[in-house]
N, C-alpha and C positions, 0 to 999 in steps of 0.2 A: 496604598488602598488606606483608607483612613479607618479609624480606632474603633470609630462610632458604629462601623458598618456593621451589619453581621456575613459573618463566615457564609460563604456561598461556597458548593463541590463544585469541584471538575470530572466530569464520567467521562476514563478513557474508553473504548468499546471495541477495544482489537485485541487480541489472544494473547493474552497474559495472565500474571501474576496479579497480586496487593504489590510486591517489592521488583515487578516487571520494569525493562529498561527505561518505556514512557511513568510510566508510574512513578519510579524516582528520579525520572529529570521535574517533573512536574514539582516533585518532594522539596526538593535540593533550590525550588524559586517560591516555596514558600504556601504553596498552593496545598488545598484538601483536598484527597482524590479519591472518587468514587470509582470499581471496579468493573465495568456491567460490561465483559467480552461477550459482545452480539455474536461471532463469530468464532467457531470453531475450525483452525488450517491443521492438518495430518495428511501424515505420506501417502499415499498411491502407492496404488499396485507397482512395483517397481521392474515390472517382467518388462512393458513398453519402451520406459526410459533407461534402462537398463539394456535392451536391445538395441535401440539408439543409441548410446555412447559409444556402442561397443562398434559405430560401424562410423565412431567420429571424427575420425582422419578423411571421410569421405565430403565432410563439406569443411565450406568456407569460412562459414560464419556461427558460434551460438550466440543468440539474442536472450538474456535474464533482463525479469524484466520487472523484480523481484526478488527481497534477501531468502524467501522462501525453496526460488526457484533454484536459487544458489545452495542452498541446504542440501535439495535434494537430490542435487547432481554433485556437489562435492559427497555424499556420502558415497557415494559409488563409480566416482573418478577423483582420484587422488592430485592430479597435474593434467594441464589445459593438454591438449588433445595435441602434435606440433603440428606447424601450418596452419590452425586454423585459429582464429579471431575472435575476441568475445569483444557482444558491444554491452553495454549496460542503461537499465532507464534509473538517472538517477544518483548523487552523487555515493550515499548511504550502501546501495545495490555494489557499487565500486569497490568503495570499500575491503565489503566484506570479501570477494576476489581479492583484491592486492593484499588485506593481512594473510588468505589464504597461500600466496604464491604465484596467483594469473595472472601476468596481464590482460591489458585494459586495453582494445584499442580504438573503444569510443564509447563517451561519454554525451549526451548533448547537455547544456546548459542551464534548459529544463525539465526537469523530471517529470516527460510525458510519452505516451507515445508518438502525437504528432511532431514531439519535437527530435524524436530517434529517428523517423519518418522522414522526416528532412534534413537531417546529418546524411544520411543514408543514400537519400536521393542527391548528393552532395560529390558524393563519392564517382569518382575516375573510374572505375573496377567494375560501376554499375556496364559500364558501355563495351563494357567487350565479351559480354556471356551474363546468361541467367546466375548470378551464388546460389550458390544452395544454403541454407540455413536451418537453425535445429533450433528449436523455441521451446525449453520444456516452460510448461505451463501451469495457472490452475487452472479447475474442474471448471471455476466460474470466469473463464479469460474474455473480455470485450472481444468482438472479430476485428476490433481498431485494426490492433499493432500487424496480426500477418497478415491481413485482406492487404492495410495499405504495404506493407514490405511483398504480394504476390501482385502490387500494380504496377511498383516499381522492375519486375519482373522478374526477383526472387522465387527460387522454386525451396516452399517453406513445409517444413516436416515439425507439428504444431503436435505434442506429445505431454500427457497427463505426466505434470512431476505432482504436487500435490492436491489434496483435497480442501475446498472450502465449502465450510455444513454453518449450521445451524447450531449455535450448543445453547446449554440447559442456563435460564436465564432467573432469576428470586424476582420474577413479574410483579410479586405484591411489595415486596421490599420499594422497587424500582416506583411503584406508582405513589408510595406512603410519602418520597421524595419528590419525586411530582407534585403532589397535592402538594405541597406545602410549601411552593418554588421556590424550592432554597440549592436548586443547583444554579451556577453562574457561566460556567459554559460547559461543550459536550464537544471532545473532540474523533475524530472520523480522520481514520488513515487508506479507504476502502471502502470502493461504491459495496459491497458489497454486508459491509458495514453498518451503514445506515440502511443499504435494506432488512437487513434480519433485527434492525433495533427496530423498528416502524411493524416489523409482523412479528416480535416478540409484544410488545407492549398498545399496539390494536393504534389505528390509524389519530385518536383522538386525544388516545394519551402524548404517540409521539409528536402532537400540533404543537396538545399544550407544551410540551417540554422545552420544546424550540422555538417556543413565543414566548418565553421569559426569559432564556437562555441563546447565550451569545455559539452558535457553529461554527466551527474552526476542521477545518479541511486540509488534508499533507497537499495537495495539488488539486488542478484543473478536474480530471479527468469526479473524481473522488469529491468535489466540488459540484459540478454538473451532478450530481444522483440529489443534491441535497433538491438544486433549482430546479431536478426535473414535479420533488415534492413540493415543489414552493414556499423551500424556505429557503436565501438568502447564506454567505456566511463566510469567515474570511479566511484566504488562502495564509497556509502556514512560509512566511517569510523564507525559508526553504524546506526543499517532501526530505528532510527529515523528521526525526523524532526530539532534537531537539531546538529543530525548528520550528514543529509545533507548541511545546513544551510554554519557548520563545515572547510567539505571537500570542499562547493564550495568555500566558502573565498581563502583556501591554493590555490584551482586549478585555481581560477582571477590572482588572488598573484605572481601565476607560469608562467601567459600566456603575463604577464604584464615588 
């Protein structure tokens, strides 16, 4: 970034503190960070998940769509059930599982539900009868993955493992930054963050923000949530927080 250009900040909308993992990645690249957590991720009532995991040996697969789902399951079950295969959307989710000693049998190249469905569709074992799958999910999980698995013939047990809710936000403070057009980029790591930031700011201020700052989405699903609201975004080079950070740096450099 040129030395004469005003320093514009990068907004982090995911549920993390000022020293959270994405904020650290961005700061290490020399970027100024504003943390506007639009969503809050909390554990759900563990009873349903606990019951499902107690019967986990009866499943063929456990399907993880996020690191939050991994955290919820690992809080109840330290080791992978014998004979049960594990699928993960995204290398970051797979990495967390492997770090805790869980084998990961299926990780698509692209971190998306569509890519995971394609990977499952290519498995020969699908032709040998319905596979039983446990899908620990968010309270706001989109129907894409479970519906797609069922269309492939799988028997899917979707269990709420964690809750994604709106978070309290200093809206007036945010609006001051927006009015000064002092934000250079806004990072989104989930469709829920898009929806909740728009709700908290109001459509006018949300539009002003994204008309004057670049949007960086962790993946195509999040990018589609922005597109549905009329905003283009840059999809991260990889569906990881590091990918979001490096892509944000590139975008910021290109805008100065």
